[in-house]
C-alpha positions as CSV (number, residue, x, y, z in Angstrom):
1,M,67.9,-35.7,89.6
2,Q,68.7,-35.6,85.9
3,Y,67.0,-32.7,84.0
4,M,64.6,-33.9,81.3
5,K,62.2,-32.1,78.9
6,S,58.7,-32.9,78.1
7,V,57.8,-33.9,74.6
8,A,54.7,-33.0,72.6
9,I,53.9,-35.0,69.5
10,E,51.7,-34.4,66.4
11,R,51.5,-37.4,64.1
12,E,50.1,-38.7,60.8
13,F,47.7,-41.6,61.2
14,G,49.7,-44.8,60.7
15,S,53.1,-43.1,61.3
16,R,53.5,-44.9,64.7
17,G,53.8,-41.5,66.5
18,R,51.7,-42.9,69.4
19,D,53.9,-46.0,69.7
20,I,57.0,-43.7,69.9
21,G,55.3,-41.7,72.6
22,I,54.4,-44.7,74.6
23,R,57.9,-46.1,74.2
24,I,59.8,-43.0,75.3
25,A,57.4,-42.5,78.3
26,K,58.1,-46.0,79.4
27,E,61.9,-45.8,79.0
28,A,62.1,-42.4,80.6
29,Q,59.6,-43.4,83.3
30,I,57.5,-40.3,82.9
31,P,53.7,-39.9,82.4
32,Y,52.0,-40.3,79.0
33,Y,48.8,-38.4,78.0
34,D,46.6,-38.6,74.9
35,G,42.8,-38.5,74.4
36,Q,42.2,-39.0,78.1
37,L,43.2,-35.4,78.6
38,L,40.1,-34.2,76.8
39,I,37.8,-36.3,79.1
40,E,39.6,-34.9,82.2
41,A,39.2,-31.3,80.9
42,A,35.6,-31.9,80.0
43,K,34.8,-33.4,83.4
44,G,36.5,-30.4,85.1
45,Y,34.3,-28.0,83.2
46,G,31.0,-30.0,83.5
47,I,30.7,-31.1,79.9
48,E,28.5,-34.0,79.2
49,I,30.9,-36.7,78.0
50,A,28.2,-39.2,76.8
51,A,26.7,-36.6,74.5
52,L,30.1,-35.8,73.0
53,K,30.9,-39.4,72.4
54,E,27.5,-39.9,70.7
55,F,28.2,-36.9,68.5
56,D,31.5,-38.5,67.4
57,E,29.8,-41.7,66.4
58,N,27.4,-39.9,64.1
59,K,29.8,-37.5,62.3
60,V,32.7,-37.9,60.0
61,G,36.2,-36.9,61.4
62,S,38.0,-37.2,64.6
63,F,36.4,-36.7,68.0
64,L,38.3,-33.5,68.6
65,Y,37.7,-32.1,65.2
66,N,34.0,-32.8,65.6
67,I,33.9,-30.8,68.9
68,A,35.6,-27.9,67.2
69,M,33.3,-28.0,64.2
70,M,30.2,-28.1,66.5
71,A,30.5,-24.3,66.6
72,G,29.6,-24.2,62.9
73,Y,26.2,-25.7,63.4
74,N,24.9,-23.0,65.8
75,Q,27.7,-20.6,66.3
76,Y,26.2,-18.3,69.0
77,E,24.9,-21.1,71.2
78,N,27.9,-23.5,70.9
79,M,31.0,-21.3,70.5
80,A,31.2,-20.5,74.2
81,K,31.0,-24.2,75.1
82,I,33.6,-25.2,72.4
83,N,36.0,-22.6,73.7
84,E,35.4,-23.8,77.2
85,I,36.3,-27.3,76.2
86,F,39.5,-26.2,74.5
87,Y,40.4,-23.9,77.4
88,G,40.0,-26.8,79.8
89,M,42.1,-29.0,77.7
90,K,44.8,-26.3,77.3
91,E,44.9,-25.7,81.1
92,T,45.0,-29.4,81.8
93,I,48.0,-29.9,79.5
94,K,49.8,-26.9,81.0
95,N,49.1,-28.1,84.6
96,L,50.3,-31.6,83.8
97,H,53.5,-30.3,82.3
98,A,54.1,-28.1,85.3
99,E,54.1,-31.2,87.5
100,G,57.1,-32.6,85.7
101,P,58.3,-34.0,82.3
102,A,55.7,-35.9,80.4
103,V,54.7,-37.1,76.9
104,F,51.7,-35.4,75.2
105,I,50.1,-36.8,72.1
106,G,48.1,-34.5,69.8
107,R,45.4,-32.1,71.0
108,C,47.5,-29.1,69.8
109,S,49.9,-29.8,72.7
110,T,52.8,-28.8,70.4
111,E,51.3,-25.3,70.2
112,I,50.0,-25.1,73.7
113,L,53.5,-25.8,75.1
114,K,55.5,-24.2,72.2
115,S,56.7,-21.3,74.4
116,C,58.1,-23.6,77.1
117,E,61.8,-24.0,76.8
118,D,61.6,-27.4,78.5
119,V,59.5,-29.0,75.8
120,V,60.5,-30.7,72.6
121,T,57.8,-30.4,69.9
122,V,57.8,-33.2,67.3
123,F,55.9,-34.1,64.1
124,V,56.0,-37.8,63.3
125,R,55.3,-38.6,59.6
126,C,55.8,-41.5,57.2
127,S,56.9,-40.5,53.7
128,D,56.0,-44.0,52.4
129,K,52.2,-43.9,52.2
130,E,51.9,-47.6,51.3
131,K,53.8,-48.5,54.4
132,R,51.3,-46.4,56.4
133,V,48.4,-48.1,54.7
134,Q,49.9,-51.5,55.5
135,R,50.4,-50.6,59.2
136,I,46.7,-49.4,59.4
137,F,45.5,-52.6,57.7
138,D,47.5,-54.7,60.2
139,K,46.4,-52.8,63.3
140,E,43.0,-51.4,62.7
141,N,39.6,-53.1,62.2
142,V,39.6,-52.9,58.4
143,D,39.3,-55.9,56.0
144,T,40.7,-54.3,52.8
145,M,43.7,-52.1,51.9
146,Q,41.2,-49.7,50.3
147,K,39.4,-49.2,53.6
148,A,42.7,-48.7,55.3
149,R,43.6,-46.0,52.8
150,R,40.3,-44.2,53.3
151,L,40.7,-44.4,57.1
152,M,44.1,-42.9,56.8
153,D,42.9,-40.0,54.7
154,R,39.9,-39.4,57.0
155,K,42.0,-39.4,60.2
156,D,44.6,-37.1,58.7
157,W,41.9,-34.8,57.5
158,G,40.4,-34.6,60.9
159,R,43.7,-33.9,62.6
160,E,44.7,-31.3,60.1
161,K,41.4,-29.4,60.3
162,Y,41.3,-29.5,64.0
163,F,44.8,-28.1,64.3
164,K,44.0,-25.4,61.8
165,F,40.8,-24.5,63.6
166,W,42.6,-23.8,66.9
167,T,46.0,-22.7,65.9
168,K,45.4,-21.1,62.5
169,K,48.5,-23.0,61.3
170,D,49.3,-25.7,58.8
171,W,49.5,-29.0,60.7
172,K,52.2,-30.4,58.3
173,D,54.4,-27.3,58.3
174,E,57.7,-28.4,59.6
175,K,58.5,-24.9,60.9
176,N,55.9,-25.5,63.7
177,Y,58.1,-28.2,65.3
178,D,61.5,-28.6,66.8
179,L,61.9,-31.9,65.2
180,V,60.4,-34.0,62.4
181,L,60.8,-37.8,62.4
182,D,60.1,-39.9,59.3
183,T,59.2,-43.5,60.3
184,A,59.7,-44.6,56.7
185,K,63.4,-43.9,57.2
186,F,63.9,-44.6,60.8
187,S,62.8,-47.5,63.0
188,L,60.6,-47.1,66.1
189,E,63.8,-47.7,68.2
190,E,65.8,-45.1,66.3
191,C,63.1,-42.5,66.6
192,S,62.8,-43.2,70.3
193,E,66.6,-42.8,70.8
194,I,66.6,-39.5,68.9
195,L,63.8,-38.1,71.0
196,L,65.2,-39.4,74.3
197,K,68.5,-37.7,73.5
198,R,66.8,-34.4,72.7
199,M,64.7,-34.7,75.9
200,N,67.9,-35.0,77.9
201,E,69.9,-32.2,76.3
């Protein structure tokens, strides 16, 4: 059987990082994991999913960032639960990777698996912001370019703060990753080919 590495991806909103992850998982015929990981971890640790989803709908920022920031509202009561959620997610990611090569999207997977030699860590960005805004306008449920731009900024803010909260690192610092792909310069197909080659090295 041919040796293959896992890949862990952090991505700017509208960069098509998720599309790249789905594509390489399909081509390599390996599992793909994103937000479902959190639900799996939460179930395993007895966390009330419905309450967390409701919390997300009433606060600004990403679901994961909101969970992290819950500690700030009542630190002594919530911090243990917050750490439990992240620990469950961390262990889930490690266990899934141990089962064989897979694609992981976000959730600090690049840091969780950073010490593993059989993992390629990637940051997917798009240096052309207007191209990102257009992609978001075309794909998301927004009716103006201005709303698409605000959504882009809010999502990136949430991901950046969440990453910083758990890793103490700058989400956009290229030194955190083995590879940085710019989808303003490379197509989805080209990015996928680059990653698949690195996964098979």
